[in-house]
Z-matrix of the N, CA and C atoms (Angstrom, degrees):
N
C 1 1.458
C 2 1.618 1 106.71
N 3 1.307 2 123.92 1 -20.63
C 4 1.376 3 129.47 2 176.33
C 5 1.571 4 112.22 3 -61.47
N 6 1.329 5 109.61 4 -35.46
C 7 1.542 6 113.04 5 -170.75
C 8 1.486 7 104.63 6 -107.85
N 9 1.388 8 120.87 7 17.01
C 10 1.506 9 123.30 8 171.93
C 11 1.579 10 116.20 9 -71.48
N 12 1.354 11 108.65 10 92.77
C 13 1.466 12 114.41 11 -178.66
C 14 1.477 13 110.94 12 -64.65
N 15 1.238 14 125.01 13 -30.71
C 16 1.531 15 128.64 14 -177.69
C 17 1.620 16 110.02 15 -69.77
N 18 1.357 17 115.80 16 -17.20
C 19 1.471 18 112.46 17 -179.77
C 20 1.582 19 105.50 18 -138.87
N 21 1.334 20 117.50 19 84.71
C 22 1.349 21 122.17 20 -174.16
C 23 1.664 22 110.76 21 -65.66
N 24 1.232 23 119.54 22 -28.45
C 25 1.483 24 118.32 23 -175.55
C 26 1.464 25 106.09 24 -74.65
N 27 1.399 26 119.53 25 -38.70
C 28 1.416 27 120.25 26 179.68
C 29 1.511 28 110.16 27 -69.93
N 30 1.453 29 117.37 28 -39.20
C 31 1.344 30 122.01 29 176.67
C 32 1.530 31 113.91 30 -53.90
N 33 1.384 32 112.49 31 -47.06
C 34 1.495 33 121.63 32 -179.25
C 35 1.567 34 112.40 33 -62.99
N 36 1.362 35 116.37 34 -34.47
C 37 1.412 36 120.38 35 176.97
C 38 1.493 37 112.70 36 -71.49
N 39 1.420 38 116.96 37 -37.61
C 40 1.508 39 121.51 38 170.27
C 41 1.522 40 112.00 39 -57.58
N 42 1.259 41 112.69 40 -50.14
C 43 1.509 42 117.95 41 -178.78
C 44 1.497 43 110.14 42 -55.96
N 45 1.371 44 119.43 43 -46.74
C 46 1.463 45 121.63 44 -178.35
C 47 1.670 46 111.46 45 -56.28
N 48 1.379 47 105.96 46 -45.86
C 49 1.488 48 112.97 47 176.01
C 50 1.450 49 117.69 48 -57.74
N 51 1.318 50 109.91 49 -47.72
C 52 1.491 51 114.85 50 -178.28
C 53 1.540 52 115.98 51 -67.97
N 54 1.398 53 115.61 52 -16.59
C 55 1.445 54 118.76 53 178.84
C 56 1.567 55 108.04 54 -70.97
N 57 1.390 56 118.45 55 -32.46
C 58 1.284 57 119.83 56 -178.51
C 59 1.554 58 114.28 57 -98.40
N 60 1.249 59 120.46 58 -1.70
C 61 1.484 60 123.62 59 -175.58
C 62 1.586 61 109.04 60 -76.63
N 63 1.301 62 111.45 61 137.02
C 64 1.415 63 128.90 62 173.91
C 65 1.594 64 112.43 63 -129.11
N 66 1.305 65 115.35 64 129.08
C 67 1.455 66 115.75 65 -175.22
C 68 1.430 67 106.92 66 -66.36
N 69 1.268 68 119.81 67 152.66
C 70 1.472 69 131.65 68 -9.53
C 71 1.374 70 120.57 69 -81.47
N 72 1.388 71 117.92 70 -40.75
C 73 1.457 72 119.26 71 172.25
C 74 1.499 73 112.22 72 -138.61
N 75 1.272 74 117.64 73 143.17
C 76 1.372 75 132.49 74 -175.67
C 77 1.540 76 112.34 75 -115.35
N 78 1.274 77 119.49 76 116.14
C 79 1.490 78 115.26 77 170.34
C 80 1.443 79 115.33 78 -89.45
N 81 1.202 80 120.28 79 133.77
C 82 1.447 81 124.36 80 -167.23
C 83 1.467 82 113.17 81 -129.39
N 84 1.344 83 124.96 82 140.21
C 85 1.452 84 130.82 83 158.85
C 86 1.405 85 109.66 84 -105.75
N 87 1.394 86 114.52 85 117.00
C 88 1.497 87 119.05 86 -177.61
C 89 1.454 88 112.74 87 -120.45
N 90 1.268 89 121.63 88 157.39
C 91 1.498 90 130.25 89 170.18
C 92 1.563 91 105.19 90 -78.82
N 93 1.279 92 116.86 91 162.04
C 94 1.431 93 125.54 92 176.34
C 95 1.619 94 110.61 93 -59.43
N 96 1.268 95 118.00 94 -25.68
C 97 1.452 96 120.96 95 -179.94
C 98 1.533 97 112.75 96 -88.71
N 99 1.315 98 112.57 97 2.86
C 100 1.481 99 114.53 98 177.16
C 101 1.517 100 117.72 99 102.38
N 102 1.280 101 114.34 100 -21.86
C 103 1.460 102 121.32 101 176.01
C 104 1.526 103 116.50 102 -53.82
N 105 1.232 104 120.07 103 114.82
C 106 1.560 105 128.66 104 178.18
C 107 1.457 106 106.54 105 -75.67
N 108 1.351 107 117.27 106 114.79
C 109 1.506 108 124.71 107 -178.60
C 110 1.594 109 108.54 108 -98.45
N 111 1.253 110 119.94 109 -17.48
C 112 1.424 111 120.83 110 -175.09
C 113 1.519 112 103.53 111 -166.04
N 114 1.365 113 117.23 112 146.01
C 115 1.424 114 126.53 113 167.21
C 116 1.480 115 116.61 114 -158.76
N 117 1.360 116 113.87 115 165.65
C 118 1.393 117 119.49 116 179.05
C 119 1.496 118 104.91 117 -156.33
N 120 1.312 119 104.52 118 145.14
C 121 1.625 120 110.60 119 -178.16
C 122 1.481 121 105.62 120 -90.12
N 123 1.311 122 120.24 121 144.79
C 124 1.461 123 128.91 122 -176.07
C 125 1.396 124 110.87 123 -56.72
N 126 1.402 125 119.53 124 -41.55
C 127 1.504 126 127.30 125 -177.55
C 128 1.625 127 105.50 126 -59.66
N 129 1.276 128 116.21 127 -50.48
C 130 1.465 129 126.19 128 177.45
C 131 1.559 130 105.30 129 -59.74
N 132 1.216 131 120.58 130 -51.11
C 133 1.558 132 122.37 131 177.09
C 134 1.389 133 113.53 132 -48.39
N 135 1.327 134 112.43 133 -53.39
C 136 1.498 135 119.22 134 -174.30
C 137 1.421 136 106.88 135 -72.05
N 138 1.326 137 129.64 136 -31.97
C 139 1.511 138 122.55 137 172.67
C 140 1.504 139 110.70 138 -65.34
N 141 1.314 140 112.06 139 -38.36
C 142 1.592 141 111.94 140 178.51
C 143 1.534 142 114.52 141 -68.97
N 144 1.262 143 117.82 142 -30.86
C 145 1.444 144 124.30 143 176.79
C 146 1.498 145 116.11 144 -79.26
N 147 1.336 146 114.92 145 -13.81
C 148 1.388 147 119.80 146 -177.97
C 149 1.695 148 110.95 147 -88.06
N 150 1.348 149 112.41 148 -13.60
C 151 1.453 150 121.67 149 173.43
C 152 1.485 151 111.98 150 -57.60
N 153 1.178 152 121.08 151 145.40
C 154 1.430 153 120.93 152 166.24
C 155 1.641 154 110.47 153 -90.69
N 156 1.300 155 121.97 154 138.49
C 157 1.449 156 125.69 155 -176.56
C 158 1.450 157 116.65 156 -42.76
N 159 1.414 158 115.40 157 -38.68
C 160 1.476 159 115.95 158 177.88
C 161 1.369 160 114.25 159 -80.69
N 162 1.233 161 126.56 160 -8.59
C 163 1.481 162 123.16 161 168.22
C 164 1.434 163 116.61 162 -58.01
N 165 1.276 164 123.64 163 133.20
C 166 1.394 165 125.50 164 173.52
C 167 1.546 166 115.91 165 -60.14
N 168 1.281 167 112.11 166 133.54
C 169 1.436 168 115.82 167 -175.73
C 170 1.488 169 118.26 168 91.76
N 171 1.339 170 116.04 169 -7.85
C 172 1.469 171 120.30 170 177.42
C 173 1.506 172 109.69 171 -55.21
N 174 1.291 173 113.02 172 137.92
C 175 1.431 174 121.28 173 -177.61
C 176 1.425 175 118.64 174 -92.93
N 177 1.331 176 116.32 175 7.11
C 178 1.474 177 118.31 176 -179.34
C 179 1.509 178 102.70 177 -143.08
N 180 1.512 179 110.83 178 172.51
C 181 1.389 180 116.66 179 179.78
C 182 1.377 181 103.51 180 -146.21
N 183 1.378 182 120.85 181 169.26
C 184 1.406 183 128.88 182 177.43
C 185 1.537 184 111.73 183 -92.05
N 186 1.281 185 113.94 184 13.37
C 187 1.538 186 116.47 185 -167.17
C 188 1.610 187 109.12 186 -77.73
N 189 1.315 188 117.76 187 -16.26
C 190 1.415 189 116.45 188 -174.02
C 191 1.544 190 114.01 189 -91.26
N 192 1.333 191 118.04 190 14.10
C 193 1.385 192 131.49 191 176.88
C 194 1.490 193 109.65 192 82.12
N 195 1.247 194 124.07 193 12.03
C 196 1.569 195 130.30 194 171.39
C 197 1.351 196 108.08 195 -93.78
N 198 1.306 197 115.47 196 132.41
C 199 1.503 198 123.52 197 176.74
C 200 1.521 199 111.84 198 -95.26
N 201 1.244 200 123.89 199 -13.97
C 202 1.397 201 127.55 200 -170.55
C 203 1.461 202 104.56 201 -103.01
N 204 1.384 203 119.94 202 120.25
C 205 1.566 204 122.72 203 175.41
C 206 1.511 205 113.08 204 -54.17
N 207 1.381 206 118.58 205 -41.31
C 208 1.330 207 117.06 206 -169.33
C 209 1.554 208 109.21 207 -71.06
N 210 1.347 209 121.37 208 -31.91
C 211 1.419 210 125.28 209 174.61
C 212 1.420 211 116.00 210 -68.48
N 213 1.487 212 112.67 211 -41.52
C 214 1.478 213 117.88 212 173.57
C 215 1.547 214 114.35 213 -60.24
N 216 1.314 215 113.23 214 -47.58
C 217 1.474 216 124.10 215 -174.85
C 218 1.642 217 105.79 216 -68.35
N 219 1.354 218 120.03 217 -35.10
C 220 1.354 219 121.34 218 176.38
C 221 1.603 220 115.53 219 -64.57
N 222 1.238 221 105.68 220 -46.99
C 223 1.680 222 119.46 221 178.13
C 224 1.475 223 104.02 222 -55.52
N 225 1.502 224 116.09 223 -52.34
C 226 1.420 225 113.66 224 -177.67
C 227 1.561 226 113.27 225 -61.10
N 228 1.140 227 116.40 226 -31.51
C 229 1.523 228 125.78 227 179.41
C 230 1.473 229 109.05 228 -58.51
N 231 1.414 230 111.52 229 -53.48
C 232 1.499 231 117.45 230 -178.43
C 233 1.522 232 113.31 231 -66.79
N 234 1.415 233 111.08 232 -41.37
C 235 1.539 234 111.91 233 177.50
C 236 1.631 235 110.21 234 -60.47
N 237 1.291 236 114.85 235 -43.96
C 238 1.662 237 117.35 236 178.07
C 239 1.587 238 102.23 237 -59.75
N 240 1.304 239 124.93 238 -43.15
C 241 1.399 240 120.25 239 -176.10
C 242 1.517 241 114.61 240 -64.87
N 243 1.468 242 116.94 241 -34.12
C 244 1.341 243 115.13 242 176.74
C 245 1.480 244 115.66 243 -71.35
N 246 1.444 245 109.93 244 -34.67
C 247 1.583 246 112.38 245 178.34
C 248 1.453 247 104.21 246 -66.09
N 249 1.321 248 126.60 247 -40.48
C 250 1.497 249 124.72 248 -174.61
C 251 1.554 250 107.47 249 -68.95
N 252 1.305 251 118.60 250 -35.78
C 253 1.439 252 120.99 251 178.11
C 254 1.608 253 110.26 252 -63.37
N 255 1.298 254 117.00 253 -36.11
C 256 1.500 255 117.21 254 177.01
C 257 1.474 256 112.96 255 -56.78
N 258 1.343 257 113.99 256 -33.77
C 259 1.512 258 113.82 257 -177.09
C 260 1.481 259 109.39 258 -66.11
N 261 1.299 260 119.72 259 -34.08
C 262 1.431 261 123.01 260 -173.98
C 263 1.617 262 106.24 261 -78.30
N 264 1.215 263 116.38 262 -35.24
C 265 1.521 264 119.95 263 -170.09
C 266 1.559 265 106.81 264 -76.95
N 267 1.470 266 116.05 265 -25.06
C 268 1.458 267 119.56 266 176.46
C 269 1.503 268 116.78 267 -71.94
N 270 1.342 269 116.71 268 -14.78
C 271 1.434 270 126.03 269 -174.76
C 272 1.529 271 105.59 270 -70.10
């Protein structure tokens, strides 16, 4: 898609996504124009969710009523993405 000369808009969106991509999987929050406002690599995500809540530096908590660390971390990731997107939309 990035090299698709017949559809430059789609090509540009693919380019923007590939700039932020890291192997094997990258979760991204993007604006409709293709701008990536937030992203996290799956390996880092799994490292974060493997922590126990009582470990120092844990980036999630069970306070939101979620008992699954991956769910809590993913919801935090999405919330951060929405907040970062607001900065772009306010411009």
